[in-house]
C-alpha angles and dihedrals in degrees: 000000000000110000101172114083117233124160114235091206103052105003094240117152094204120096141154131217115256098174129006136201102023108174124226126198091208098052127041094224136078121254128207137204113238121193120207109241092213107046102010099237112151119223134192107242130238091031118218119229119240093256090055092048099055097073089055088071101062124144090273090060091066090043096207097148095047092039096052091047092050094046093049101043105041132062092221089050091053090050092049090048092054092049091047094051092049092051092046092051090048089052094052091048090053098042094047089064093217093305116134099192144023140103115294133185121201105199108203090019094175111183092354100243093136094048091051091060093045089050090053090052092056103263124140101238133209129178136193125188136159091223116088091200091054092049094049089051093047094047090058090056103040109018138248102327094091118107133191121221138034122339094237091058095057095073097213115182121262118265089015108132131063090200138013121196127200103181106186090331109106092074090058098053117100093210108025095169090059092050094046089052090056091047090053089054096051096039117095119244092256093036128124131228114206123192135178122189142153115277111229089194092059121122089238091063093047090054101040099031110175090007093059106129099225094050089091097175127218095018092058104068095179134032114207135204123199089262098049096044089050090051092049092051093047092051088050093055103264134120117217106232099175136010119183143161111237110218113192097044095063099046097118102041094087088055091051092048090050090051092048091052093048095047088052092049092047091044095238103160100188099079107169111148106184124034112357108142097197106051119158117260091242091056092049089052088050090053091051095048093047093046092050100043111021108028099070090049094047094048093052094043097051094044088055089051091058090052097053105025112055117214092008094108121113098249130047117209112194133188118198141180131199112269117261095348106068125104095185115153101249092193088063091055091049088062090070090092 
């Protein structure tokens, strides 16, 4: 565990506490958010080493078994599954930029749901993940081009991929500049790097603070704003072509953050949002009350925020090209809006 603060973006050793005493179920110690006084990047402190992080990504983290049981056996689960599939297909259609083929790498591929849809669209798909369980599951769905371990250890050829995706991954990586350097090497000259990540400058974070659902300490080592993620990408040899806030895909997160805050206030220890089959009756009642009263208000409120406050949405979706060498059609990227 790294106790000395040092910013990975600018190297400064001077930081200030933004939030203190964030509890973690995995570790019996509080974590804090430290902001670099020089560049503004927010770090989780103390920072876990890579060897300490791996066990946080066990099979239960991806939740495939519980998730599948829930989605098959409950009416609500089936509804959620249909909505999830619709949003996932919409994401693939948007991210593919109108292309129907190419070679794509999903770094941090998880259970492989994104790769399955790209494969169906005609792409040659590759996946990398540090979880053996996730890689085994994804291999069964998309074939042999799924590799377990770090990206740098896979020895992909230079100028190999048309697209590389890091979907809610960059905030998990201990050394993101090292990984981005390798991505730049393996990405074709006209290739696209696509990232999605939580926005620490979002209105949701300012409201919910340490109860903000996407905070996910200690798995999330860094917490980026539009300015700090742009700076990281520029230092790693990429130009940001487009930065946007997706709207439909983050509809339920404010509800989850509200639920997390209320369960903490009411001292309900068993906080399992998605697929727990044995929730206490009191928690089920809490779900129902929140869904009935608060959810419609939250959805409308945060959608209005995205309309009137640019870059204050909960998720940042970023499209990049390699500096100086890319011949990407910028007009195609502009159609994302």
